[in-house]
Biotite code that builds the C-alpha atoms (Angstrom):
import biotite.structure as struc

atoms = struc.array([
    struc.Atom([65.483, 28.698, -30.712], chain_id="A", res_id=1, res_name="MET", atom_name="CA", element="C"),
    struc.Atom([63.430, 25.921, -32.279], chain_id="A", res_id=2, res_name="ILE", atom_name="CA", element="C"),
    struc.Atom([60.155, 27.579, -31.288], chain_id="A", res_id=3, res_name="THR", atom_name="CA", element="C"),
    struc.Atom([61.260, 30.838, -32.887], chain_id="A", res_id=4, res_name="GLU", atom_name="CA", element="C"),
    struc.Atom([62.248, 28.982, -36.039], chain_id="A", res_id=5, res_name="MET", atom_name="CA", element="C"),
    struc.Atom([58.873, 27.258, -36.477], chain_id="A", res_id=6, res_name="VAL", atom_name="CA", element="C"),
    struc.Atom([56.585, 30.189, -35.684], chain_id="A", res_id=7, res_name="LYS", atom_name="CA", element="C"),
    struc.Atom([54.173, 30.694, -38.576], chain_id="A", res_id=8, res_name="GLY", atom_name="CA", element="C"),
    struc.Atom([55.070, 27.388, -40.221], chain_id="A", res_id=9, res_name="LYS", atom_name="CA", element="C"),
    struc.Atom([52.708, 24.501, -40.940], chain_id="A", res_id=10, res_name="THR", atom_name="CA", element="C"),
    struc.Atom([53.078, 21.264, -39.007], chain_id="A", res_id=11, res_name="LEU", atom_name="CA", element="C"),
    struc.Atom([54.661, 19.637, -42.048], chain_id="A", res_id=12, res_name="ASP", atom_name="CA", element="C"),
    struc.Atom([57.181, 22.455, -42.355], chain_id="A", res_id=13, res_name="GLU", atom_name="CA", element="C"),
    struc.Atom([57.946, 22.216, -38.641], chain_id="A", res_id=14, res_name="ALA", atom_name="CA", element="C"),
    struc.Atom([58.421, 18.442, -38.911], chain_id="A", res_id=15, res_name="MET", atom_name="CA", element="C"),
    struc.Atom([61.034, 18.958, -41.606], chain_id="A", res_id=16, res_name="SER", atom_name="CA", element="C"),
    struc.Atom([63.139, 21.175, -39.336], chain_id="A", res_id=17, res_name="MET", atom_name="CA", element="C"),
    struc.Atom([66.554, 19.542, -39.094], chain_id="A", res_id=18, res_name="SER", atom_name="CA", element="C"),
    struc.Atom([68.922, 19.376, -36.175], chain_id="A", res_id=19, res_name="LYS", atom_name="CA", element="C"),
    struc.Atom([71.563, 20.944, -38.382], chain_id="A", res_id=20, res_name="GLU", atom_name="CA", element="C"),
    struc.Atom([69.287, 23.905, -39.163], chain_id="A", res_id=21, res_name="ALA", atom_name="CA", element="C"),
    struc.Atom([68.894, 24.574, -35.443], chain_id="A", res_id=22, res_name="VAL", atom_name="CA", element="C"),
    struc.Atom([72.652, 24.388, -34.879], chain_id="A", res_id=23, res_name="ALA", atom_name="CA", element="C"),
    struc.Atom([73.262, 26.720, -37.835], chain_id="A", res_id=24, res_name="ASN", atom_name="CA", element="C"),
    struc.Atom([70.711, 29.219, -36.527], chain_id="A", res_id=25, res_name="GLU", atom_name="CA", element="C"),
    struc.Atom([72.574, 29.203, -33.224], chain_id="A", res_id=26, res_name="LEU", atom_name="CA", element="C"),
    struc.Atom([75.743, 30.134, -35.094], chain_id="A", res_id=27, res_name="GLY", atom_name="CA", element="C"),
    struc.Atom([77.215, 26.654, -34.913], chain_id="A", res_id=28, res_name="GLY", atom_name="CA", element="C"),
    struc.Atom([77.895, 24.606, -31.837], chain_id="A", res_id=29, res_name="LEU", atom_name="CA", element="C"),
    struc.Atom([80.953, 22.767, -30.580], chain_id="A", res_id=30, res_name="PRO", atom_name="CA", element="C"),
    struc.Atom([80.621, 18.990, -31.007], chain_id="A", res_id=31, res_name="PRO", atom_name="CA", element="C"),
    struc.Atom([80.167, 18.406, -27.266], chain_id="A", res_id=32, res_name="GLN", atom_name="CA", element="C"),
    struc.Atom([77.127, 20.748, -27.262], chain_id="A", res_id=33, res_name="LYS", atom_name="CA", element="C"),
    struc.Atom([75.469, 19.487, -30.455], chain_id="A", res_id=34, res_name="MET", atom_name="CA", element="C"),
    struc.Atom([73.133, 17.265, -28.423], chain_id="A", res_id=35, res_name="HIS", atom_name="CA", element="C"),
    struc.Atom([71.459, 20.420, -27.088], chain_id="A", res_id=36, res_name="CYS", atom_name="CA", element="C"),
    struc.Atom([70.080, 21.370, -30.502], chain_id="A", res_id=37, res_name="SER", atom_name="CA", element="C"),
    struc.Atom([69.156, 17.732, -31.123], chain_id="A", res_id=38, res_name="ASN", atom_name="CA", element="C"),
    struc.Atom([66.990, 17.656, -28.007], chain_id="A", res_id=39, res_name="LEU", atom_name="CA", element="C"),
    struc.Atom([64.926, 20.628, -29.145], chain_id="A", res_id=40, res_name="GLY", atom_name="CA", element="C"),
    struc.Atom([64.352, 19.292, -32.663], chain_id="A", res_id=41, res_name="ALA", atom_name="CA", element="C"),
    struc.Atom([63.537, 15.803, -31.363], chain_id="A", res_id=42, res_name="ASP", atom_name="CA", element="C"),
    struc.Atom([61.106, 17.172, -28.766], chain_id="A", res_id=43, res_name="ALA", atom_name="CA", element="C"),
    struc.Atom([59.317, 19.254, -31.389], chain_id="A", res_id=44, res_name="LEU", atom_name="CA", element="C"),
    struc.Atom([58.872, 16.241, -33.661], chain_id="A", res_id=45, res_name="LYS", atom_name="CA", element="C"),
    struc.Atom([57.573, 14.081, -30.804], chain_id="A", res_id=46, res_name="LYS", atom_name="CA", element="C"),
    struc.Atom([55.118, 16.813, -29.783], chain_id="A", res_id=47, res_name="ALA", atom_name="CA", element="C"),
    struc.Atom([53.776, 17.087, -33.335], chain_id="A", res_id=48, res_name="ILE", atom_name="CA", element="C"),
    struc.Atom([53.474, 13.297, -33.596], chain_id="A", res_id=49, res_name="GLU", atom_name="CA", element="C"),
    struc.Atom([51.605, 13.226, -30.276], chain_id="A", res_id=50, res_name="ASP", atom_name="CA", element="C"),
    struc.Atom([49.287, 16.032, -31.398], chain_id="A", res_id=51, res_name="TYR", atom_name="CA", element="C"),
    struc.Atom([48.529, 14.282, -34.677], chain_id="A", res_id=52, res_name="ARG", atom_name="CA", element="C"),
    struc.Atom([47.843, 10.938, -33.008], chain_id="A", res_id=53, res_name="SER", atom_name="CA", element="C"),
    struc.Atom([45.390, 12.536, -30.565], chain_id="A", res_id=54, res_name="LYS", atom_name="CA", element="C"),
    struc.Atom([43.720, 14.553, -33.312], chain_id="A", res_id=55, res_name="LYS", atom_name="CA", element="C"),
    struc.Atom([42.920, 11.335, -35.247], chain_id="A", res_id=56, res_name="LYS", atom_name="CA", element="C"),
    struc.Atom([41.028, 9.861, -32.297], chain_id="A", res_id=57, res_name="SER", atom_name="CA", element="C"),
])
């Protein structure tokens, strides 16, 4: 879901994607499944950070 949500967005726009936005796009999640949307948003942010750090070098 997170990849579909960030298609066509800039890196800055993608970095601002919240965990709540992902959960809302999925139609809401029960509390015990909320970590699933958090993993996707966190992984996206880490990937962008990694990309930016390598691009500076």
